[in-house]
Residue frames as a rotation matrix with the C-alpha (Angstrom) as fourth column:
MET 1
0.572 0.818 -0.062 -0.01
0.819 -0.573 -0.005 -0.02
-0.040 -0.047 -0.998 0.00
LYS 2
0.459 -0.445 -0.769 2.81
0.183 -0.800 0.572 2.32
-0.869 -0.403 -0.286 0.85
ARG 3
-0.622 -0.697 0.356 4.53
0.445 0.060 0.894 1.67
-0.644 0.714 0.273 -2.53
ILE 4
-0.055 0.740 0.671 1.22
0.985 -0.070 0.158 2.51
0.164 0.669 -0.725 -4.34
LEU 5
0.788 0.407 -0.463 0.93
0.542 -0.814 0.207 5.78
-0.293 -0.414 -0.862 -2.44
ILE 6
-0.033 -0.888 -0.458 4.63
0.077 -0.459 0.885 6.76
-0.996 -0.006 0.084 -3.10
PHE 7
-0.634 -0.195 0.748 4.10
0.700 0.265 0.663 5.86
-0.328 0.944 -0.031 -6.83
LEU 8
0.305 0.817 0.489 0.95
0.921 -0.383 0.065 7.98
0.241 0.431 -0.870 -7.15
THR 9
0.695 -0.113 -0.710 2.63
0.270 -0.874 0.403 10.97
-0.667 -0.472 -0.577 -5.36
ALA 10
-0.371 -0.929 -0.006 5.60
0.233 -0.099 0.967 10.66
-0.899 0.358 0.253 -7.73
LEU 11
-0.474 0.294 0.830 3.43
0.881 0.159 0.446 10.44
-0.001 0.943 -0.334 -10.79
PHE 12
0.681 0.704 -0.203 1.46
0.715 -0.699 -0.026 13.51
-0.160 -0.127 -0.979 -9.63
PHE 13
0.427 -0.602 -0.675 4.70
0.068 -0.723 0.687 15.57
-0.902 -0.340 -0.268 -9.35
VAL 14
-0.679 -0.597 0.427 6.06
0.395 0.194 0.898 14.32
-0.619 0.779 0.104 -12.63
GLY 15
-0.112 0.701 0.704 2.83
0.993 0.047 0.111 15.18
0.045 0.712 -0.701 -14.34
CYS 16
0.810 0.384 -0.443 2.73
0.471 -0.876 0.102 18.73
-0.349 -0.292 -0.891 -12.88
ALA 17
0.083 -0.894 -0.440 6.37
-0.021 -0.443 0.896 19.37
-0.996 -0.065 -0.055 -13.72
SER 18
-0.549 -0.396 0.736 5.93
0.631 0.382 0.676 18.38
-0.549 0.835 0.040 -17.33
SER 19
0.585 0.803 0.115 3.60
0.676 -0.404 -0.616 21.10
-0.448 0.438 -0.779 -18.45
GLN 20
-0.326 -0.758 0.566 4.97
0.943 -0.300 0.141 23.23
0.063 0.580 0.812 -21.22
PRO 21
-0.296 0.219 -0.930 4.95
0.331 -0.889 -0.315 27.02
-0.896 -0.401 0.191 -20.95
LYS 22
0.665 0.635 0.393 3.05
0.603 -0.145 -0.785 28.94
-0.442 0.759 -0.479 -23.58
ILE 23
-0.391 -0.774 0.498 4.92
0.920 -0.329 0.211 30.65
0.001 0.541 0.841 -26.33
PRO 24
-0.361 0.258 -0.896 4.60
0.289 -0.883 -0.370 34.46
-0.887 -0.393 0.244 -25.94
ILE 25
0.040 0.420 0.907 2.46
0.998 -0.051 -0.021 36.18
0.038 0.906 -0.421 -28.44
ALA 26
-0.739 -0.305 0.601 2.35
0.443 -0.892 0.092 39.67
0.508 0.334 0.794 -29.87
ASP 27
-0.784 0.404 -0.472 0.33
0.191 -0.567 -0.801 42.48
-0.591 -0.718 0.367 -28.22
ALA 28
0.184 0.723 -0.666 -1.48
-0.659 -0.412 -0.629 43.17
-0.730 0.554 0.401 -31.53
TYR 29
-0.202 -0.051 0.978 -2.30
0.292 0.950 0.110 41.07
-0.935 0.308 -0.177 -34.49
LYS 30
-0.891 0.030 -0.453 -2.51
-0.433 -0.354 0.829 41.11
-0.135 0.935 0.328 -38.27
PHE 31
-0.350 0.858 0.376 -6.21
0.390 0.498 -0.775 40.68
-0.852 -0.124 -0.509 -39.26
ASP 32
-0.996 0.054 -0.066 -7.82
-0.081 -0.339 0.937 40.83
0.028 0.939 0.342 -42.63
LYS 33
-0.169 0.985 0.017 -11.41
-0.915 -0.163 0.368 39.41
0.365 0.047 0.930 -42.36
ILE 34
-0.196 0.216 0.957 -13.33
-0.626 0.723 -0.292 36.51
-0.755 -0.656 -0.006 -40.82
GLU 35
-0.935 0.160 -0.316 -14.22
-0.131 0.672 0.729 33.24
0.329 0.723 -0.608 -42.48
TYR 36
-0.505 0.843 0.183 -17.92
-0.775 -0.349 -0.527 33.55
-0.381 -0.408 0.830 -42.39
ASN 37
-0.923 0.359 -0.141 -20.50
0.257 0.844 0.470 30.66
0.288 0.397 -0.871 -42.60
HIS 38
-0.567 0.808 0.161 -24.21
-0.823 -0.563 -0.075 31.54
0.030 -0.175 0.984 -42.76
ILE 39
-0.927 0.340 -0.159 -26.74
0.330 0.940 0.082 28.92
0.177 0.024 -0.984 -41.65
GLN 40
-0.549 0.828 -0.117 -30.39
-0.700 -0.531 -0.478 29.35
-0.457 -0.180 0.871 -42.25
ILE 41
-0.806 0.278 0.522 -32.97
0.333 0.943 0.012 26.58
-0.489 0.184 -0.853 -42.71
HIS 42
0.214 0.965 0.150 -36.24
0.851 -0.109 -0.514 28.49
-0.480 0.238 -0.844 -43.32
ASN 43
-0.870 -0.353 0.343 -36.47
0.485 -0.739 0.469 31.16
0.088 0.574 0.814 -46.01
PRO 44
-0.362 0.773 -0.521 -39.06
0.412 -0.368 -0.833 33.82
-0.836 -0.516 -0.185 -44.94
THR 45
-0.431 0.284 0.856 -41.59
0.865 -0.139 0.482 35.21
0.256 0.949 -0.186 -47.44
LYS 46
0.624 0.781 -0.034 -43.39
0.748 -0.584 0.315 37.92
0.226 -0.222 -0.948 -45.30
PHE 47
0.856 -0.399 -0.330 -40.35
-0.150 -0.801 0.579 39.86
-0.495 -0.446 -0.746 -44.03
THR 48
0.688 -0.722 0.073 -37.01
0.170 0.063 -0.983 40.72
0.706 0.689 0.166 -45.67
TYR 49
0.866 -0.462 -0.191 -33.91
0.169 -0.089 0.982 40.39
-0.470 -0.883 0.001 -43.58
GLN 50
0.392 -0.764 -0.512 -30.28
-0.847 -0.516 0.123 41.53
-0.358 0.386 -0.850 -44.30
SER 51
0.760 -0.176 -0.625 -28.21
-0.371 0.672 -0.641 39.41
0.533 0.719 0.446 -46.56
LYS 52
0.836 -0.497 -0.231 -25.51
0.527 0.612 0.590 37.10
-0.151 -0.615 0.774 -45.42
GLU 53
-0.007 -0.855 0.519 -23.00
0.776 -0.332 -0.536 39.42
0.631 0.399 0.665 -47.05
SER 54
0.242 0.196 0.950 -24.38
-0.269 -0.927 0.260 42.26
0.932 -0.319 -0.171 -44.97
VAL 55
0.985 0.129 0.114 -24.05
-0.152 0.341 0.928 40.19
0.081 -0.931 0.356 -41.81
GLU 56
0.520 -0.853 -0.044 -20.58
0.848 0.522 -0.088 39.25
0.098 0.009 0.995 -42.66
ALA 57
0.003 -0.484 0.875 -19.65
0.435 -0.787 -0.437 42.83
0.900 0.382 0.209 -43.30
LYS 58
0.604 0.386 0.697 -21.00
-0.418 -0.591 0.690 43.82
0.678 -0.708 -0.196 -39.88
TYR 59
0.921 -0.374 -0.113 -18.90
0.332 0.596 0.731 41.20
-0.206 -0.711 0.673 -38.09
ASN 60
0.150 -0.905 0.399 -15.80
0.947 0.016 -0.321 42.42
0.284 0.426 0.859 -40.01
GLU 61
0.069 -0.035 0.997 -16.44
0.036 -0.999 -0.038 46.10
0.997 0.039 -0.068 -39.40
GLY 62
0.862 0.321 0.392 -17.23
-0.361 -0.155 0.920 45.53
0.356 -0.934 -0.018 -35.69
LEU 63
0.767 -0.613 -0.189 -14.17
0.626 0.649 0.432 43.34
-0.142 -0.450 0.882 -35.15
LYS 64
-0.048 -0.825 0.562 -11.83
0.809 -0.363 -0.463 45.77
0.586 0.432 0.685 -36.91
SER 65
0.282 0.223 0.933 -13.27
-0.161 -0.948 0.275 48.66
0.946 -0.228 -0.231 -35.00
LEU 66
0.954 0.111 0.279 -12.89
-0.292 0.128 0.948 47.00
0.070 -0.986 0.154 -31.55
LEU 67
0.591 -0.806 -0.028 -9.51
0.806 0.592 -0.030 45.62
0.041 -0.005 0.999 -32.45
LYS 68
-0.130 -0.546 0.828 -8.32
0.434 -0.782 -0.448 49.18
0.891 0.301 0.339 -33.21
LYS 69
0.486 0.469 0.738 -10.00
-0.372 -0.653 0.660 50.55
0.791 -0.595 -0.143 -30.20
GLU 70
0.980 -0.123 0.155 -8.29
-0.067 0.532 0.844 47.92
-0.186 -0.838 0.513 -27.85
ASN 71
0.290 -0.919 -0.269 -4.92
-0.943 -0.322 0.083 48.37
-0.163 0.229 -0.960 -29.66
LEU 72
0.147 -0.148 0.978 -4.97
-0.172 0.970 0.173 44.81
-0.974 -0.193 0.117 -30.81
LEU 73
0.886 0.190 0.423 -4.67
0.373 0.250 -0.893 45.48
-0.275 0.949 0.151 -34.56
ASN 74
0.228 -0.825 -0.516 -1.26
-0.538 -0.549 0.640 45.74
-0.812 0.132 -0.569 -36.20
GLN 75
0.937 0.317 -0.149 -0.97
-0.285 0.443 -0.850 44.80
-0.203 0.839 0.505 -39.88
SER 76
0.266 -0.913 -0.310 2.84
-0.665 0.059 -0.744 44.37
0.698 0.404 -0.592 -39.67
SER 77
0.255 -0.149 0.955 2.64
-0.894 0.341 0.292 41.96
-0.369 -0.928 -0.046 -36.78
LYS 78
-0.763 -0.487 -0.425 4.14
-0.604 0.772 0.198 38.46
0.232 0.408 -0.883 -37.15
ASP 79
-0.837 0.502 0.217 1.14
0.259 0.714 -0.651 36.94
-0.482 -0.489 -0.728 -35.34
GLU 80
-0.829 0.546 -0.118 -1.87
-0.338 -0.323 0.884 36.56
0.445 0.773 0.452 -37.51
LEU 81
-0.629 0.706 0.326 -5.42
-0.419 0.046 -0.907 36.46
-0.655 -0.707 0.267 -36.20
LYS 82
-0.835 0.433 -0.338 -7.82
-0.164 0.390 0.906 33.95
0.524 0.813 -0.254 -37.85
ILE 83
-0.678 0.674 0.294 -11.45
-0.392 0.007 -0.920 34.00
-0.622 -0.739 0.259 -36.86
SER 84
-0.863 0.481 -0.156 -14.13
0.118 0.492 0.863 31.65
0.492 0.726 -0.481 -38.20
VAL 85
-0.686 0.704 0.184 -17.77
-0.527 -0.305 -0.793 32.41
-0.502 -0.641 0.580 -37.41
TRP 86
-0.803 0.595 -0.031 -20.80
0.463 0.657 0.595 30.23
0.374 0.464 -0.803 -37.89
HIS 87
-0.829 0.558 -0.051 -23.86
-0.460 -0.729 -0.507 32.43
-0.320 -0.396 0.861 -37.66
ARG 88
-0.793 0.607 0.052 -27.22
0.569 0.708 0.419 30.63
0.217 0.362 -0.907 -37.47
ARG 89
-0.726 0.677 0.120 -30.38
-0.684 -0.729 -0.021 32.58
0.073 -0.097 0.993 -37.98
MET 90
-0.877 0.471 -0.095 -33.29
0.479 0.873 -0.094 30.54
0.039 -0.128 -0.991 -36.53
PHE 91
-0.604 0.757 0.249 -36.97
-0.534 -0.616 0.580 31.25
0.592 0.217 0.776 -37.01
SER 92
-0.516 0.514 0.686 -39.72
-0.726 0.162 -0.668 30.61
-0.454 -0.843 0.289 -34.63
GLY 93
0.459 0.726 0.511 -41.37
-0.383 0.681 -0.624 27.17
-0.802 0.091 0.591 -35.29
GLU 94
0.076 -0.398 -0.914 -38.89
-0.997 -0.017 -0.076 26.31
0.015 0.917 -0.398 -38.06
ALA 95
-0.905 -0.420 0.066 -38.71
-0.422 0.906 -0.027 22.73
-0.048 -0.052 -0.997 -36.78
THR 96
-0.347 0.876 0.334 -42.50
0.065 0.378 -0.924 22.39
-0.936 -0.299 -0.188 -37.08
PRO 97
-0.328 0.253 0.910 -44.78
0.932 0.244 0.267 22.17
-0.154 0.936 -0.316 -40.18
PHE 98
0.654 0.638 0.406 -45.84
0.679 -0.732 0.058 25.78
0.335 0.238 -0.912 -39.50
PRO 99
-0.298 -0.885 -0.358 -42.71
0.950 -0.313 -0.018 27.94
-0.097 -0.346 0.933 -39.34
SER 100
0.705 0.474 -0.527 -42.99
0.481 -0.866 -0.136 31.62
-0.521 -0.157 -0.839 -38.65
ASP 101
0.436 -0.600 0.671 -41.14
0.615 -0.346 -0.708 34.39
0.657 0.722 0.218 -40.60
ARG 102
0.776 -0.166 0.609 -40.06
-0.476 -0.787 0.392 36.03
0.414 -0.594 -0.690 -37.37
ILE 103
-0.230 -0.934 -0.274 -36.51
-0.292 0.335 -0.896 35.43
0.929 -0.126 -0.349 -35.98
GLY 104
0.857 0.461 -0.230 -36.59
-0.003 0.450 0.893 33.17
0.515 -0.765 0.387 -32.95
GLY 105
0.779 -0.628 -0.007 -32.95
0.098 0.110 0.989 33.17
-0.620 -0.771 0.147 -32.14
ILE 106
0.644 -0.723 -0.251 -29.39
-0.567 -0.231 -0.790 33.86
0.513 0.652 -0.559 -33.27
PHE 107
0.848 -0.478 0.229 -26.86
0.180 0.667 0.723 31.04
-0.499 -0.572 0.652 -32.46
VAL 108
0.658 -0.722 -0.214 -23.06
-0.624 -0.363 -0.692 31.62
0.423 0.589 -0.689 -33.11
SER 109
0.771 -0.631 0.084 -20.16
0.464 0.647 0.606 29.34
-0.437 -0.428 0.791 -32.94
TYR 110
0.847 -0.528 -0.063 -16.64
-0.462 -0.672 -0.579 30.75
0.264 0.519 -0.813 -33.49
GLU 111
0.658 -0.731 -0.178 -13.06
0.747 0.605 0.276 29.73
-0.094 -0.315 0.944 -33.54
ILE 112
0.896 -0.445 0.011 -10.06
-0.444 -0.895 -0.035 31.97
0.025 0.027 -0.999 -32.85
LYS 113
0.670 -0.740 0.060 -6.61
0.740 0.672 0.019 31.04
-0.054 0.032 0.998 -33.89
ILE 114
0.767 -0.550 -0.331 -3.43
-0.466 -0.832 0.301 32.98
-0.440 -0.077 -0.894 -33.37
ILE 115
0.829 -0.362 0.425 -0.84
0.511 0.799 -0.316 31.88
-0.225 0.480 0.848 -35.91
ARG 116
0.544 -0.741 -0.394 2.83
-0.631 -0.671 0.390 32.64
-0.553 0.036 -0.833 -36.38
ASP 117
-0.431 -0.793 -0.431 4.83
-0.889 0.289 0.356 31.13
-0.157 0.537 -0.829 -39.28
GLY 118
-0.162 0.444 -0.881 2.17
-0.546 0.703 0.455 28.54
0.822 0.555 0.129 -39.90
GLN 119
-0.699 -0.100 -0.708 2.21
0.465 0.689 -0.556 27.35
0.543 -0.718 -0.435 -36.24
ILE 120
0.394 0.886 0.244 -1.01
0.122 -0.313 0.942 27.72
0.911 -0.341 -0.232 -34.13
LEU 121
-0.738 -0.643 0.203 0.07
-0.062 -0.235 -0.970 29.51
0.671 -0.729 0.134 -30.95
ARG 122
-0.790 0.585 0.183 -3.36
-0.269 -0.063 -0.961 29.86
-0.550 -0.809 0.207 -29.39
ASP 123
-0.746 0.599 -0.290 -6.71
-0.089 0.341 0.936 28.22
0.660 0.724 -0.201 -30.34
TYR 124
-0.788 0.604 0.118 -10.24
-0.191 -0.057 -0.980 28.70
-0.585 -0.795 0.160 -28.86
VAL 125
-0.774 0.631 -0.054 -13.55
0.100 0.206 0.974 27.38
0.625 0.748 -0.222 -29.97
LEU 126
-0.690 0.709 0.148 -17.06
-0.418 -0.223 -0.880 28.39
-0.591 -0.669 0.451 -28.79
ASN 127
-0.911 0.413 0.009 -19.86
0.285 0.611 0.739 26.08
0.299 0.676 -0.674 -29.90
GLU 128
-0.328 0.939 0.100 -23.50
0.538 0.099 0.837 27.12
0.776 0.328 -0.538 -30.39
SER 129
-0.799 0.019 -0.601 -23.89
0.515 -0.494 -0.701 30.09
-0.310 -0.869 0.385 -28.13
MET 130
0.020 0.906 0.423 -27.35
0.927 -0.175 0.332 31.61
0.375 0.385 -0.843 -28.22
TYR 131
-0.753 -0.276 0.597 -27.79
0.165 -0.958 -0.234 35.35
0.637 -0.078 0.767 -28.09
ASP 132
-0.073 0.721 -0.689 -29.66
0.996 0.093 -0.009 36.48
0.058 -0.687 -0.725 -24.96
PRO 133
-0.316 0.039 0.948 -31.19
0.364 -0.918 0.159 39.91
0.876 0.395 0.275 -25.43
GLY 134
-0.979 -0.023 0.201 -32.30
-0.170 -0.442 -0.881 40.20
0.109 -0.897 0.429 -21.86
PHE 135
-0.643 0.763 0.060 -35.82
0.415 0.414 -0.810 40.00
-0.643 -0.496 -0.583 -20.34
PHE 136
0.166 0.778 -0.606 -37.63
-0.295 -0.547 -0.783 42.49
-0.941 0.309 0.139 -22.54
GLY 137
-0.398 -0.375 -0.837 -35.80
-0.911 0.054 0.409 41.22
-0.108 0.926 -0.363 -25.67
ASN 138
-0.999 0.026 0.023 -36.85
0.027 0.998 0.063 37.67
-0.022 0.064 -0.998 -24.80
LEU 139
-0.209 0.967 -0.145 -40.48
0.230 -0.096 -0.969 38.88
-0.951 -0.235 -0.202 -24.36
LYS 140
0.020 0.199 -0.980 -40.32
-0.835 -0.536 -0.126 40.44
-0.550 0.821 0.156 -27.83
THR 141
-0.760 -0.424 -0.492 -39.19
-0.640 0.622 0.452 37.14
0.114 0.659 -0.744 -29.16
ILE 142
-0.841 0.508 0.189 -41.97
0.294 0.720 -0.628 35.17
-0.455 -0.473 -0.755 -27.36
VAL 143
0.124 0.947 -0.295 -44.71
0.105 -0.309 -0.945 37.42
-0.987 0.086 -0.137 -28.75
GLY 144
0.154 -0.073 0.985 -43.19
0.906 0.408 -0.111 37.34
-0.394 0.910 0.129 -32.26
GLN 145
0.861 0.278 -0.425 -42.07
0.199 -0.955 -0.222 40.81
-0.467 0.107 -0.878 -32.67
ASN 146
-0.070 -0.977 -0.203 -38.65
-0.123 -0.194 0.973 40.24
-0.990 0.093 -0.106 -34.16
LYS 147
0.548 0.386 0.742 -39.41
0.664 0.340 -0.667 41.11
-0.509 0.858 -0.070 -37.80
ASP 148
0.927 -0.373 0.018 -36.56
-0.275 -0.714 -0.644 43.44
0.253 0.592 -0.765 -38.58
ASP 149
0.299 -0.906 -0.299 -32.74
0.294 0.385 -0.875 43.45
0.908 0.174 0.381 -38.42
SER 150
0.254 -0.316 0.914 -32.41
-0.713 -0.700 -0.044 45.13
0.654 -0.641 -0.403 -35.02
TYR 151
0.850 0.026 0.527 -32.41
-0.423 0.632 0.650 41.84
-0.316 -0.775 0.548 -33.03
GLU 152
0.794 -0.574 0.200 -29.84
0.588 0.644 -0.490 40.32
0.152 0.507 0.849 -35.39
ASN 153
0.292 -0.691 0.662 -27.62
0.045 -0.681 -0.731 43.50
0.955 0.243 -0.168 -35.22
SER 154
0.487 -0.161 0.858 -27.67
-0.850 -0.312 0.424 43.56
0.200 -0.936 -0.289 -31.46
ALA 155
0.936 -0.193 0.293 -26.59
0.104 0.950 0.295 39.77
-0.335 -0.246 0.910 -31.57
ILE 156
0.622 -0.731 0.281 -23.75
0.520 0.118 -0.846 40.58
0.585 0.673 0.453 -33.87
ASP 157
0.293 -0.499 0.815 -22.55
-0.481 -0.814 -0.326 43.39
0.826 -0.297 -0.479 -31.64
ALA 158
0.702 0.071 0.709 -22.74
-0.698 0.265 0.665 41.12
-0.141 -0.961 0.236 -28.56
PHE 159
0.891 -0.361 0.276 -20.79
0.368 0.929 0.029 38.34
-0.267 0.076 0.961 -30.21
VAL 160
0.478 -0.731 0.487 -18.17
0.202 -0.448 -0.871 40.73
0.855 0.515 -0.066 -31.61
ARG 161
0.307 -0.378 0.873 -17.55
-0.810 -0.585 0.031 42.06
0.499 -0.717 -0.486 -28.07
ASP 162
0.821 0.004 0.571 -17.38
-0.378 0.753 0.538 38.42
-0.428 -0.658 0.620 -26.75
ILE 163
0.783 -0.612 0.117 -14.75
0.509 0.521 -0.685 37.52
0.358 0.595 0.719 -29.44
ILE 164
0.232 -0.712 0.663 -12.61
-0.233 -0.702 -0.673 40.49
0.944 0.002 -0.329 -28.40
LYS 165
0.523 0.029 0.852 -13.01
-0.851 -0.048 0.524 39.58
0.056 -0.998 -0.001 -24.71
THR 166
0.924 -0.185 0.335 -11.96
0.140 0.978 0.154 35.91
-0.356 -0.095 0.930 -25.38
LEU 167
0.672 -0.681 0.290 -9.07
0.332 -0.073 -0.940 37.27
0.661 0.729 0.178 -27.48
GLU 168
0.246 -0.472 0.847 -7.79
-0.688 -0.700 -0.191 39.30
0.683 -0.535 -0.497 -24.57
GLU 169
0.635 0.012 0.772 -7.98
-0.674 0.496 0.547 36.23
-0.376 -0.868 0.323 -22.26
LEU 170
0.949 -0.310 0.061 -5.89
0.305 0.847 -0.434 34.11
0.083 0.431 0.899 -24.65
LYS 171
0.415 -0.836 0.358 -2.73
-0.500 -0.538 -0.679 36.26
0.760 0.103 -0.642 -23.90
């Protein structure tokens, strides 16, 4: 019994001592644009929503603006920032035979990679996060009042801020 306890203790210390330090990364990154994927099952006929190109442009504009504001953008940096976004526009009742043309939710998945000379230095993935507009925004969704782009634009702004927050935590 004593040998097993000594073995486990030694194994614990060896395992803790073998962790590799992270490679230091730049304070600011080279960034061009996101890799955007638009997912939408139902195509509404009663209301017109912004195009996938418009949504992609809003992500890119928002990210570049916040990267500049937070001093995280440097086009001459050796560290390149690659961001992939999967934006899913869901409509109320789309999984039923009677879908609505009103937006029922925005779900986003994203991946952030910091790359230097082809080597991935940092990598983070967020899977299927649903935008939460708060109490009154949720009430608006429940009663079916999301029939313009304001809900989706608020979701884009929130996810852009979340990406920047995550990026700062990766340092």
